[in-house]
C-alpha positions as CSV (number, residue, x, y, z in Angstrom):
1,M,72.7,83.9,129.5
2,R,71.3,83.8,126.0
3,N,72.9,87.2,125.3
4,A,76.2,85.9,126.5
5,L,76.0,82.9,124.1
6,F,75.1,85.3,121.3
7,L,78.1,87.5,122.0
8,I,80.7,84.7,121.9
9,P,80.5,84.0,118.1
10,L,80.3,87.8,117.5
11,L,83.5,88.3,119.4
12,W,85.2,85.5,117.4
13,L,84.1,87.1,114.2
14,V,85.4,90.6,115.2
15,A,88.7,89.2,116.6
16,G,89.2,86.9,113.6
17,C,89.7,89.6,111.0
18,Q,91.2,92.8,112.3
19,S,93.3,95.5,110.6
20,D,96.3,97.4,111.7
21,T,96.9,100.8,110.1
22,L,100.3,101.1,108.4
23,Y,99.7,104.5,106.8
24,Q,97.1,107.2,107.0
25,K,97.1,110.7,105.5
26,E,94.3,113.2,105.1
27,V,94.4,115.9,102.5
28,T,92.1,118.9,102.8
29,L,90.8,120.1,99.5
30,P,90.5,123.8,98.5
31,E,87.3,125.6,99.4
32,S,87.2,126.8,95.8
33,G,87.0,123.2,94.5
34,W,89.2,120.3,93.4
35,T,90.5,120.9,89.8
36,R,91.6,118.3,87.3
37,N,95.2,119.5,87.3
38,E,95.6,119.4,91.1
39,P,96.3,115.7,92.1
40,V,96.1,114.6,95.7
41,S,99.3,112.8,96.5
42,Y,100.2,110.1,99.0
43,E,103.7,108.6,99.5
44,F,104.5,105.6,101.7
45,E,106.9,102.8,102.1
46,I,106.1,99.1,102.0
47,Q,108.6,96.7,103.7
48,D,106.5,93.5,104.0
49,T,105.2,92.0,100.8
50,S,104.2,88.7,102.4
51,I,101.1,90.0,104.2
52,F,97.7,91.2,103.0
53,Y,96.6,94.8,103.0
54,E,93.4,96.8,102.4
55,L,93.3,100.3,100.8
56,M,90.6,102.6,102.2
57,L,89.6,106.1,101.0
58,D,87.5,108.2,103.3
59,V,85.8,111.0,101.3
60,E,84.5,113.9,103.3
61,A,81.9,116.1,101.5
62,K,79.4,118.8,102.3
63,D,75.9,117.4,102.4
64,V,75.0,119.6,99.5
65,Y,77.4,117.6,97.2
66,R,74.9,116.8,94.5
67,Y,76.3,113.7,92.7
68,Q,75.8,110.0,93.4
69,N,79.4,109.2,92.6
70,L,82.9,110.7,92.1
71,Y,85.1,109.6,89.3
72,I,88.8,109.6,90.0
73,N,91.9,108.6,88.1
74,I,94.3,106.7,90.3
75,H,98.0,106.8,89.3
76,T,100.1,104.3,91.3
77,Q,103.9,104.6,91.0
78,F,105.8,101.5,92.1
79,P,109.3,101.5,93.6
80,D,110.7,100.2,90.3
81,G,109.3,103.1,88.4
82,K,106.3,101.3,86.9
83,L,103.1,103.4,86.6
84,E,99.6,102.0,86.7
85,K,96.5,104.1,86.0
86,D,93.0,103.2,86.9
87,I,89.7,105.1,86.6
88,V,87.4,104.4,89.5
89,S,83.8,105.5,90.3
90,L,83.5,106.1,94.0
91,E,79.9,105.5,95.0
92,M,79.0,108.3,97.4
93,G,75.3,107.6,97.7
94,T,72.2,105.9,96.3
95,P,70.3,107.0,93.2
96,G,67.6,108.3,95.6
97,G,70.1,110.6,97.3
98,K,70.9,108.7,100.5
99,W,74.5,108.9,101.6
100,H,76.5,105.7,102.0
101,G,78.4,107.2,105.0
102,K,77.5,109.1,108.1
103,C,76.4,112.8,108.0
104,S,76.5,115.3,110.9
105,A,76.4,119.1,111.0
106,G,76.4,119.4,107.2
107,I,79.4,117.1,106.6
108,C,79.2,113.6,105.3
109,K,82.0,111.0,105.6
110,V,81.9,108.1,103.2
111,P,84.4,105.2,103.7
112,I,85.2,103.5,100.4
113,Q,87.3,100.4,100.1
114,L,89.5,100.8,97.1
115,Q,91.2,97.4,97.4
116,Q,90.8,94.5,99.8
117,K,93.0,91.7,100.8
118,F,95.9,92.3,98.4
119,R,99.7,92.2,98.5
120,F,102.1,94.8,97.3
121,P,104.4,93.1,94.7
122,I,107.7,94.7,95.7
123,K,109.3,96.4,98.7
124,G,110.0,100.1,98.6
125,D,108.5,103.6,98.2
126,Y,105.1,103.9,96.5
127,K,103.3,107.1,95.4
128,I,99.6,107.3,94.7
129,N,98.1,110.4,93.0
130,L,94.4,110.9,92.8
131,H,93.0,113.1,90.1
132,Q,89.4,114.1,90.0
133,F,88.0,112.7,86.7
134,T,84.6,114.2,86.3
135,R,83.1,116.1,83.3
136,M,83.9,119.4,85.1
137,D,87.2,121.1,85.4
138,T,86.5,121.9,89.1
139,I,84.3,119.9,91.4
140,K,83.0,121.6,94.5
141,D,81.6,120.6,97.9
142,L,84.3,118.0,98.7
143,S,86.2,118.7,101.9
144,S,89.0,116.1,102.2
145,L,90.3,112.7,101.2
146,R,92.0,110.4,103.7
147,L,93.9,107.4,102.4
148,S,94.5,104.5,104.8
149,I,96.6,101.4,104.3
150,N,95.8,98.7,106.7
151,K,97.4,95.4,107.4
152,V,94.8,92.7,107.3
153,V,95.3,90.4,110.3
154,E,93.3,87.1,110.1
């Protein structure tokens, strides 16, 4: 009975804030590496500007990826033509070398929340380009990038 009483608040918490995937696309990166001049592109349409969204990026890397983070330059093109640029450090692991995600069979998947509980300002077609922004022209041992846009349901 105690276990049942413990589960009720947990179920309310889980049911209270769910997400519904609006868009998801995974891009496989070249085995030879991701170069600075090869952006990863995502295009999607937003029809509802009244609800909240979250933006997730799942980074898949070989477990031999030797850096704690990954710097990317995010270019967001809005339906009205406006372009926003942001440089972001994606934290892949701890300074001690422990991955933030789950690893299995030599591959690690790290979920990174790029934005949480935000609204798109206008309806229409958006384009997001991700550029690797490290000190090297080519970064190796990254397998794929999956962008997800989820509706946040409270």
